[in-house]
All heavy atoms as an XYZ file, in Angstrom:
618
protein
N      61.174    -42.119    113.187
C      60.799    -42.750    111.949
C      61.019    -41.760    110.806
O      60.673    -40.601    110.940
C      59.323    -43.131    111.968
C      58.936    -44.130    112.979
S      58.232    -45.506    112.094
C      58.167    -46.680    113.374
N      61.525    -42.225    109.700
C      61.709    -41.322    108.563
C      60.384    -40.952    107.899
O      59.389    -41.663    108.042
C      62.596    -42.127    107.612
C      62.462    -43.536    108.033
C      62.085    -43.537    109.480
N      60.378    -39.869    107.154
C      59.178    -39.400    106.469
C      58.709    -40.375    105.397
O      57.553    -40.381    105.027
C      59.436    -38.046    105.806
C      59.550    -36.908    106.747
C      59.740    -35.626    105.983
C      59.841    -34.458    106.928
N      59.941    -33.186    106.233
N      59.609    -41.188    104.891
C      59.298    -42.054    103.756
C      58.629    -43.368    104.138
O      58.287    -44.148    103.266
C      60.582    -42.377    102.979
O      61.528    -42.956    103.875
C      61.165    -41.126    102.357
N      58.415    -43.623    105.411
C      57.774    -44.863    105.847
C      56.324    -44.889    105.372
O      55.591    -43.922    105.546
C      57.820    -45.011    107.381
C      56.974    -46.167    107.857
C      59.247    -45.200    107.844
N      55.916    -46.012    104.745
C      54.536    -46.140    104.282
C      53.807    -47.275    104.979
O      52.592    -47.342    104.932
C      54.479    -46.390    102.763
O      55.247    -47.550    102.460
C      55.008    -45.195    101.990
N      54.562    -48.172    105.636
C      53.928    -49.310    106.290
C      54.682    -49.667    107.566
O      55.905    -49.736    107.571
C      53.913    -50.515    105.351
C      53.153    -51.697    105.885
C      53.075    -52.802    104.853
C      52.209    -53.939    105.363
N      52.090    -55.012    104.385
N      53.926    -49.891    108.631
C      54.499    -50.366    109.889
C      53.883    -51.735    110.130
O      52.675    -51.846    110.352
C      54.198    -49.405    111.053
C      54.732    -48.009    110.742
C      54.817    -49.928    112.344
C      54.341    -46.958    111.720
N      54.716    -52.768    110.056
C      54.218    -54.132    110.142
C      54.068    -54.604    111.578
O      54.624    -54.025    112.502
C      55.156    -55.058    109.378
C      55.171    -54.789    107.895
C      56.056    -55.753    107.132
O      56.721    -56.605    107.754
O      56.076    -55.649    105.897
N      53.334    -55.687    111.721
C      53.075    -56.282    113.031
C      54.397    -56.612    113.720
O      55.282    -57.216    113.135
C      52.253    -57.558    112.858
C      51.887    -58.216    114.160
C      51.028    -59.434    113.951
C      50.665    -60.043    115.284
N      49.749    -61.153    115.138
N      54.522    -56.183    114.965
C      55.703    -56.474    115.763
C      56.903    -55.590    115.471
O      57.982    -55.822    115.990
N      56.741    -54.564    114.640
C      57.860    -53.704    114.254
C      58.486    -52.994    115.461
O      59.696    -52.855    115.544
C      57.411    -52.681    113.226
N      57.674    -52.538    116.376
C      58.171    -51.826    117.559
C      57.858    -52.585    118.841
O      57.937    -52.035    119.928
C      57.570    -50.425    117.614
C      57.895    -49.526    116.416
C      57.073    -48.260    116.478
C      59.360    -49.212    116.383
N      57.520    -53.846    118.718
C      57.147    -54.653    119.873
C      58.389    -55.011    120.690
O      59.420    -55.373    120.148
C      56.459    -55.930    119.408
C      55.841    -56.731    120.510
C      55.004    -57.876    119.961
O      55.074    -58.188    118.787
N      54.229    -58.487    120.802
N      58.272    -54.882    121.991
C      59.350    -55.278    122.896
C      60.524    -54.320    122.921
O      61.582    -54.657    123.419
N      60.368    -53.133    122.383
C      61.466    -52.168    122.334
C      61.516    -51.269    123.567
O      62.469    -50.535    123.741
C      61.365    -51.282    121.079
C      61.339    -52.052    119.778
C      62.677    -52.658    119.471
C      62.659    -53.206    118.069
N      63.230    -54.474    117.889
N      60.490    -51.298    124.416
C      60.397    -50.458    125.618
C      60.626    -48.986    125.299
O      61.383    -48.294    125.957
C      61.383    -50.930    126.688
C      61.009    -52.275    127.247
O      59.842    -52.626    127.293
N      61.998    -53.041    127.668
N      59.977    -48.507    124.251
C      60.095    -47.111    123.845
C      59.095    -46.252    124.600
O      57.966    -46.652    124.814
C      59.814    -46.979    122.344
C      60.742    -47.730    121.413
C      60.207    -47.682    120.000
C      62.133    -47.149    121.470
N      59.543    -45.082    125.003
C      58.637    -44.139    125.642
C      58.103    -43.146    124.625
O      56.985    -42.670    124.743
C      59.362    -43.389    126.762
C      59.657    -44.270    127.957
C      60.318    -43.488    129.074
O      60.229    -42.247    129.091
O      60.935    -44.135    129.929
N      58.934    -42.822    123.605
C      58.558    -41.833    122.612
C      58.920    -42.310    121.210
O      60.007    -42.843    121.006
C      59.286    -40.493    122.863
O      59.103    -40.124    124.221
C      58.752    -39.402    121.979
N      57.995    -42.112    120.275
C      58.242    -42.402    118.866
C      57.896    -41.133    118.100
O      56.835    -40.548    118.311
C      57.366    -43.574    118.358
C      57.606    -43.829    116.887
C      57.634    -44.824    119.172
N      58.795    -40.684    117.212
C      58.568    -39.455    116.461
C      58.190    -39.777    115.020
O      58.876    -40.529    114.347
C      59.817    -38.585    116.490
C      60.156    -38.097    117.879
C      61.413    -37.249    117.921
O      62.118    -37.154    116.895
O      61.690    -36.693    118.984
N      57.098    -39.185    114.567
C      56.632    -39.290    113.178
C      56.734    -37.891    112.582
O      55.872    -37.057    112.830
C      55.172    -39.731    113.105
C      54.907    -41.189    113.334
C      55.909    -42.091    113.597
C      53.620    -41.674    113.269
C      55.648    -43.426    113.810
C      53.328    -43.006    113.473
C      54.360    -43.887    113.747
N      57.760    -37.572    111.787
C      57.889    -36.228    111.222
C      56.993    -35.981    110.011
O      57.194    -35.027    109.283
C      59.363    -36.158    110.841
C      59.729    -37.554    110.544
C      58.897    -38.415    111.468
N      55.992    -36.807    109.800
C      55.120    -36.669    108.634
C      54.086    -35.568    108.836
O      53.742    -35.227    109.962
C      54.396    -38.000    108.311
C      53.549    -38.464    109.493
C      55.388    -39.068    107.915
C      52.692    -39.688    109.219
N      53.606    -34.998    107.729
C      52.551    -33.997    107.805
C      51.269    -34.513    107.164
O      50.200    -33.994    107.418
C      52.960    -32.684    107.111
O      53.354    -32.980    105.777
C      54.091    -32.000    107.843
N      51.390    -35.565    106.328
C      50.226    -36.176    105.684
C      50.252    -37.677    105.911
O      51.288    -38.319    105.771
C      50.219    -35.900    104.184
C      49.977    -34.458    103.838
C      49.875    -34.275    102.351
C      49.630    -32.815    102.020
N      49.541    -32.589    100.585
N      49.103    -38.233    106.256
C      49.001    -39.671    106.501
C      49.051    -40.425    105.177
O      49.734    -41.424    105.047
C      47.720    -40.008    107.300
C      47.580    -41.490    107.470
C      47.747    -39.312    108.640
N      48.344    -39.918    104.172
C      48.396    -40.488    102.825
C      48.236    -41.994    102.777
O      47.219    -42.536    103.164
N      49.267    -42.681    102.330
C      49.204    -44.130    102.139
C      49.807    -44.908    103.313
O      50.158    -46.071    103.166
C      49.914    -44.513    100.842
O      51.282    -44.151    100.932
N      49.942    -44.275    104.464
C      50.491    -44.950    105.639
C      49.548    -46.038    106.123
O      48.347    -45.811    106.277
C      50.721    -43.942    106.773
C      51.297    -44.492    108.072
C      52.732    -44.946    107.866
C      51.244    -43.450    109.156
N      50.080    -47.236    106.332
C      49.295    -48.333    106.896
C      50.005    -48.847    108.138
O      51.228    -48.960    108.156
C      49.108    -49.490    105.890
O      50.391    -49.948    105.460
C      48.294    -49.068    104.696
N      49.221    -49.136    109.152
C      49.753    -49.656    110.406
C      49.007    -50.944    110.722
O      47.787    -50.921    110.886
C      49.581    -48.647    111.557
C      50.222    -47.307    111.192
C      50.192    -49.195    112.837
C      49.923    -46.189    112.155
N      49.743    -52.050    110.791
C      49.111    -53.336    111.067
C      48.823    -53.476    112.560
O      49.526    -52.914    113.400
C      50.011    -54.479    110.609
C      50.133    -54.589    109.107
C      50.965    -55.781    108.672
O      51.435    -56.559    109.534
O      51.146    -55.925    107.454
N      47.807    -54.243    112.866
C      47.438    -54.498    114.255
C      48.609    -55.187    114.959
O      49.189    -56.122    114.437
C      46.194    -55.374    114.313
C      45.634    -55.494    115.707
C      44.259    -56.085    115.706
C      43.749    -56.089    117.130
N      42.409    -55.622    117.232
N      48.961    -54.705    116.128
C      50.062    -55.288    116.891
C      51.429    -54.734    116.532
O      52.445    -55.262    116.961
N      51.484    -53.669    115.743
C      52.763    -53.088    115.337
C      53.535    -52.515    116.525
O      54.760    -52.529    116.544
C      52.539    -52.000    114.293
N      52.818    -52.016    117.514
C      53.458    -51.412    118.676
C      53.511    -52.350    119.872
O      53.938    -51.963    120.948
C      52.713    -50.130    119.067
C      52.755    -49.089    118.005
C      51.694    -48.927    117.139
C      53.857    -48.281    117.847
C      51.724    -47.973    116.152
C      53.905    -47.322    116.861
C      52.836    -47.172    116.003
N      53.054    -53.552    119.725
C      53.024    -54.508    120.825
C      51.644    -54.579    121.446
O      50.654    -54.190    120.835
N      51.574    -55.033    122.660
C      50.293    -55.181    123.333
C      49.808    -53.841    123.878
O      50.572    -52.879    123.967
C      50.418    -56.173    124.508
O      51.339    -55.626    125.464
C      50.892    -57.526    124.049
N      48.555    -53.789    124.252
C      47.970    -52.558    124.805
C      48.704    -52.145    126.076
O      48.883    -50.962    126.350
C      46.488    -52.771    125.092
N      49.149    -53.116    126.846
C      49.876    -52.843    128.081
C      51.196    -52.118    127.786
O      51.603    -51.224    128.507
C      50.161    -54.171    128.787
C      50.265    -54.078    130.270
C      50.441    -55.463    130.842
C      49.869    -55.535    132.214
N      50.058    -56.834    132.831
N      51.870    -52.527    126.696
C      53.140    -51.912    126.323
C      52.957    -50.503    125.784
O      53.817    -49.650    125.948
C      53.853    -52.750    125.260
C      54.362    -54.076    125.772
C      54.894    -54.949    124.650
O      54.373    -54.931    123.547
N      55.922    -55.717    124.952
N      51.849    -50.230    125.123
C      51.647    -48.922    124.493
C      51.021    -47.894    125.420
O      51.006    -46.713    125.089
C      50.756    -49.048    123.243
O      49.458    -49.491    123.626
C      51.359    -49.970    122.224
N      50.538    -48.313    126.567
C      49.861    -47.399    127.488
C      50.745    -46.220    127.900
O      50.273    -45.101    128.019
C      49.414    -48.172    128.732
C      48.097    -47.756    129.268
C      47.660    -48.671    130.372
C      46.164    -48.575    130.528
N      45.653    -49.425    131.560
N      52.030    -46.461    128.104
C      52.947    -45.412    128.550
C      53.749    -44.802    127.408
O      54.666    -44.027    127.646
C      53.911    -45.975    129.598
C      53.175    -46.455    130.829
O      52.206    -45.846    131.247
N      53.622    -47.552    131.401
N      53.410    -45.138    126.179
C      54.136    -44.653    125.009
C      53.501    -43.354    124.492
O      52.307    -43.153    124.604
C      54.085    -45.726    123.910
C      55.042    -45.503    122.779
S      54.875    -46.755    121.487
C      55.555    -48.193    122.288
N      54.337    -42.479    123.916
C      53.871    -41.235    123.320
C      54.367    -41.155    121.883
O      55.537    -41.411    121.623
C      54.399    -40.010    124.098
O      53.992    -40.118    125.460
C      53.871    -38.717    123.521
N      53.480    -40.792    120.972
C      53.864    -40.575    119.584
C      53.792    -39.085    119.322
O      52.775    -38.441    119.585
C      52.944    -41.343    118.617
C      53.172    -42.838    118.791
C      53.199    -40.912    117.177
C      52.339    -43.707    117.895
N      54.905    -38.526    118.819
C      54.972    -37.101    118.522
C      54.919    -36.920    117.005
O      55.649    -37.583    116.278
C      56.263    -36.501    119.068
C      56.327    -36.506    120.581
C      57.585    -35.863    121.072
C      57.628    -35.839    122.586
N      58.854    -35.192    123.075
N      54.051    -36.027    116.560
C      53.916    -35.734    115.134
C      54.165    -34.249    114.882
O      54.211    -33.453    115.817
C      52.525    -36.138    114.579
C      52.309    -37.624    114.688
C      51.422    -35.391    115.279
N      54.300    -33.883    113.628
C      54.578    -32.503    113.232
C      53.430    -31.565    113.604
O      52.258    -31.916    113.489
C      54.808    -32.449    111.729
O      54.979    -31.121    111.310
N      53.785    -30.359    114.028
C      52.777    -29.338    114.327
C      52.069    -28.882    113.061
O      50.975    -28.346    113.114
C      53.442    -28.124    114.988
C      53.916    -28.366    116.388
C      54.555    -27.110    116.932
C      55.125    -27.360    118.310
N      55.809    -26.181    118.843
N      52.705    -29.090    111.908
C      52.154    -28.653    110.625
C      51.041    -29.570    110.122
O      50.376    -29.251    109.152
C      53.258    -28.582    109.580
C      54.299    -27.534    109.902
C      55.410    -27.543    108.893
C      56.477    -26.538    109.263
N      57.599    -26.580    108.322
N      50.834    -30.701    110.781
C      49.785    -31.637    110.364
C      48.409    -31.010    110.588
O      48.143    -30.445    111.650
C      49.909    -32.944    111.154
C      48.961    -34.022    110.722
S      49.172    -35.552    111.650
C      50.447    -36.332    110.713
N      47.543    -31.134    109.603
C      46.198    -30.563    109.709
C      45.356    -31.383    110.685
O      45.692    -32.532    110.996
C      45.497    -30.539    108.344
O      45.312    -31.881    107.903
C      46.284    -29.750    107.321
N      44.267    -30.800    111.140
C      43.369    -31.500    112.061
C      42.826    -32.779    111.440
O      42.723    -33.802    112.104
C      42.204    -30.599    112.469
C      42.631    -29.482    113.409
O      43.676    -29.629    114.070
O      41.917    -28.467    113.477
N      42.470    -32.701    110.169
C      41.918    -33.856    109.461
C      42.941    -34.996    109.402
O      42.609    -36.150    109.671
C      41.511    -33.435    108.047
C      40.776    -34.488    107.270
C      40.335    -33.937    105.926
C      39.586    -34.980    105.130
N      39.142    -34.451    103.836
N      44.189    -34.670    109.074
C      45.245    -35.682    109.005
C      45.560    -36.240    110.395
O      45.827    -37.431    110.553
C      46.510    -35.080    108.377
C      46.376    -34.732    106.922
C      46.190    -35.966    106.050
O      46.876    -36.963    106.208
N      45.248    -35.889    105.139
N      45.522    -35.377    111.403
C      45.789    -35.798    112.785
C      44.739    -36.809    113.249
O      45.064    -37.838    113.835
C      45.808    -34.567    113.695
C      46.280    -34.839    115.095
C      47.581    -35.220    115.350
C      45.414    -34.700    116.168
C      48.020    -35.467    116.643
C      45.837    -34.930    117.460
C      47.146    -35.317    117.698
N      43.466    -36.526    112.947
C      42.385    -37.448    113.310
C      42.525    -38.767    112.567
O      42.272    -39.837    113.129
C      41.020    -36.825    113.011
C      40.624    -35.765    114.004
C      39.269    -35.180    113.666
C      38.900    -34.053    114.603
N      37.605    -33.466    114.278
N      42.924    -38.707    111.301
C      43.102    -39.911    110.500
C      44.223    -40.777    111.076
O      44.085    -41.998    111.178
C      43.426    -39.521    109.055
C      43.410    -40.665    108.083
C      43.580    -40.159    106.653
C      43.573    -41.317    105.677
N      43.754    -40.846    104.293
N      45.321    -40.144    111.495
C      46.432    -40.870    112.106
C      46.004    -41.521    113.417
O      46.318    -42.684    113.678
C      47.619    -39.939    112.341
C      48.823    -40.575    113.044
C      49.429    -41.673    112.186
C      49.859    -39.528    113.379
N      45.269    -40.762    114.241
C      44.798    -41.309    115.515
C      43.874    -42.508    115.297
O      43.935    -43.485    116.030
C      44.088    -40.225    116.333
C      45.071    -39.240    116.960
C      44.375    -38.123    117.688
C      43.887    -38.562    119.036
N      43.361    -37.458    119.849
N      43.043    -42.444    114.256
C      42.147    -43.559    113.931
C      42.952    -44.782    113.492
O      42.642    -45.916    113.892
C      41.172    -43.156    112.844
N      44.004    -44.574    112.689
C      44.865    -45.685    112.260
C      45.550    -46.337    113.462
O      45.646    -47.563    113.551
C      45.941    -45.189    111.290
C      45.563    -45.003    109.844
C      46.696    -44.328    109.081
C      45.235    -46.336    109.205
N      46.028    -45.503    114.374
C      46.709    -46.020    115.565
C      45.754    -46.803    116.455
O      46.101    -47.859    116.981
C      47.354    -44.869    116.345
C      48.535    -44.194    115.650
C      48.889    -42.896    116.365
C      49.729    -45.116    115.599
N      44.547    -46.283    116.625
C      43.545    -46.959    117.448
C      43.192    -48.320    116.842
O      43.081    -49.318    117.547
C      42.291    -46.093    117.577
C      41.270    -46.652    118.523
C      40.099    -45.710    118.683
C      39.080    -46.294    119.645
N      37.921    -45.405    119.797
N      43.043    -48.352    115.532
C      42.721    -49.591    114.826
C      43.851    -50.617    114.989
O      43.602    -51.816    115.047
C      42.498    -49.288    113.344
C      41.985    -50.442    112.543
C      41.695    -50.017    111.120
C      41.240    -51.193    110.288
N      41.025    -50.817    108.890
N      45.087    -50.120    115.093
C      46.247    -50.998    115.254
C      46.432    -51.453    116.703
O      47.336    -52.237    117.002
C      47.502    -50.292    114.772
N      45.611    -50.940    117.627
C      45.684    -51.365    119.021
C      46.539    -50.471    119.897
O      46.898    -50.841    121.007
N      46.865    -49.283    119.437
C      47.675    -48.347    120.207
C      46.827    -47.669    121.262
O      45.749    -47.172    120.983
C      48.288    -47.305    119.262
C      49.158    -46.281    119.958
C      50.434    -46.605    120.372
C      48.682    -45.006    120.207
C      51.219    -45.669    121.016
C      49.465    -44.060    120.840
C      50.732    -44.406    121.244
O      51.518    -43.478    121.887
N      47.320    -47.628    122.512
C      46.562    -47.053    123.629
C      47.213    -45.829    124.252
O      46.679    -45.253    125.183
C      46.374    -48.105    124.734
C      45.692    -49.371    124.307
C      44.226    -49.172    124.174
C      43.551    -50.491    123.827
N      42.179    -50.368    123.495
N      48.373    -45.414    123.770
C      49.098    -44.292    124.359
C      48.635    -42.941    123.884
O      47.549    -42.776    123.325
N      49.505    -41.929    124.092
C      49.192    -40.550    123.738
C      49.740    -40.210    122.354
O      50.741    -40.757    121.923
C      49.835    -39.609    124.753
C      49.343    -39.789    126.155
C      50.146    -38.936    127.102
C      49.842    -39.348    128.534
N      50.922    -38.979    129.444
N      49.074    -39.253    121.699
C      49.549    -38.713    120.424
C      49.574    -37.210    120.577
O      48.589    -36.588    120.921
C      48.610    -39.108    119.249
C      49.156    -38.581    117.942
C      48.432    -40.615    119.185
N      50.774    -36.607    120.361
C      50.942    -35.173    120.548
C      51.541    -34.523    119.314
O      52.306    -35.143    118.594
C      51.903    -34.896    121.720
C      51.385    -35.298    123.064
C      52.380    -34.917    124.122
C      51.872    -35.279    125.503
N      52.860    -34.922    126.540
N      51.189    -33.270    119.110
C      51.824    -32.472    118.058
C      52.947    -31.691    118.723
O      52.700    -30.811    119.531
C      50.833    -31.485    117.458
C      49.803    -32.124    116.618
C      48.972    -31.034    116.000
N      47.874    -31.622    115.261
C      46.808    -30.956    114.875
N      46.689    -29.706    115.181
N      45.869    -31.553    114.213
N      54.189    -31.988    118.365
C      55.270    -31.262    119.016
C      56.542    -31.155    118.190
O      57.534    -30.651    118.676
C      55.606    -31.907    120.357
O      56.045    -33.217    120.152
N      56.550    -31.624    116.969
C      57.783    -31.528    116.164
C      57.756    -30.325    115.266
O      56.787    -29.915    114.773
C      57.939    -32.791    115.306
C      58.128    -34.079    116.066
C      58.242    -35.238    115.102
C      59.348    -34.034    116.944
């Protein structure tokens, strides 16, 4: 995903059978994630989201909260 993404709409990544999604962002800021953006909980269980190592703890927690609210059940790692 590019750094300039501000909104991930419902069904945006649904049915893509992705194992890894990369978010090169360092600040969550105005990012919004709609419920169901990644598909069902069953689809997201084996998915991993990788974010920048430069992201602060506060921003990382905020991103994880947004993902949880959107129904994401997979892993979130700092590795970019």
